[in-house]
C-alpha positions in Angstrom: 0.0 0.0 0.0 1.2 3.5 -0.7 1.8 6.2 1.9 -1.3 7.8 3.3 -2.0 11.3 1.9 -3.1 14.3 3.9 -6.4 15.7 2.8 -7.4 19.4 2.4 -11.1 20.2 2.8 -12.5 23.4 1.3 -15.6 24.9 3.0 -17.3 27.4 0.8 -20.5 29.4 1.5 -20.7 27.9 5.0 -22.2 31.0 6.6 -24.2 30.0 9.7 -22.8 28.5 12.9 -25.0 25.4 12.6 -23.7 24.9 9.0 -20.1 25.0 10.3 -21.0 22.5 13.0 -22.6 20.1 10.5 -19.7 20.4 8.1 -17.2 19.7 10.8 -19.1 16.7 12.1 -19.0 15.2 8.6 -15.3 16.1 8.1 -14.4 14.6 11.5 -15.4 11.1 10.1 -12.9 11.6 7.2 -9.4 10.1 7.8 -6.3 12.1 7.3 -7.8 15.6 7.1 -4.9 17.9 7.8 -6.1 21.2 6.4 -9.3 23.2 6.5 -9.9 26.1 4.1 -12.8 28.6 4.5 -13.6 30.6 1.4 -16.6 32.8 0.6 -18.2 32.0 3.9 -18.7 35.5 5.3 -17.2 34.5 8.7 -17.3 37.6 10.8 -16.1 36.3 14.2 -13.7 33.7 15.6 -16.6 31.5 16.8 -15.7 29.0 14.0 -12.3 28.5 15.7 -14.1 27.3 18.9 -16.3 25.1 16.7 -13.2 23.5 15.1 -11.6 22.9 18.6 -14.9 21.6 20.0 -15.2 19.1 17.1 -11.9 17.5 18.2 -9.6 19.0 15.6 -6.3 20.6 16.5 -5.6 19.3 20.0 -2.0 18.6 21.1 -2.2 15.3 19.1 -4.7 16.6 16.6 -4.5 15.9 12.9 -5.2 19.5 11.8 -1.9 21.2 10.9 -3.1 23.9 8.4 -5.9 26.4 8.5 -6.7 29.0 5.8 -9.3 31.7 6.2 -9.7 33.4 2.8 -9.8 37.1 2.4 -13.4 36.9 1.4 -14.2 36.3 5.1 -14.2 39.4 7.3 -12.7 37.2 10.1 -9.5 37.0 8.0 -8.7 40.6 8.9 -9.2 40.2 12.7 -6.0 40.9 14.5 -6.7 38.0 16.9 -7.2 35.4 14.2 -3.7 33.9 14.2 -3.0 34.1 18.0 -6.5 32.8 18.9 -6.3 29.9 16.4 -2.8 29.0 17.6 -4.1 29.0 21.2 -7.2 26.9 20.6 -5.7 24.6 18.0 -2.2 23.8 19.2 -1.5 21.3 16.4 -1.6 24.0 13.7 1.7 24.6 12.0 0.5 27.0 9.3 -2.2 29.6 9.7 -3.1 31.6 6.5 0.0 30.5 4.7 2.3 31.7 7.6 4.4 29.1 9.4 3.8 29.3 13.1 6.9 29.4 15.3 6.5 27.0 18.2 6.3 28.7 21.6 4.8 31.8 20.0 1.3 32.6 18.9 
């Protein structure tokens, strides 16, 4: 068998908190998801970060290592996006294409 591949999942037009929760529940059942990408979803707060953490992604031994929040989401411009995501999802290595230095947020 070949080496397992990491999987990137694109979430587009996921606007409501209940839609994010439903999508994350379905994604959680997928093996090897290592990246979540949010595009054109109109995310305006960091609540989705809490939802990702609550769904079991990104813990110290979590599988999620990359998170991308596209510029089409107002949350992408929030100053706390990167530090809050790093705090809530400690397994992240890359947030919006920026490599995270360990020990820093």
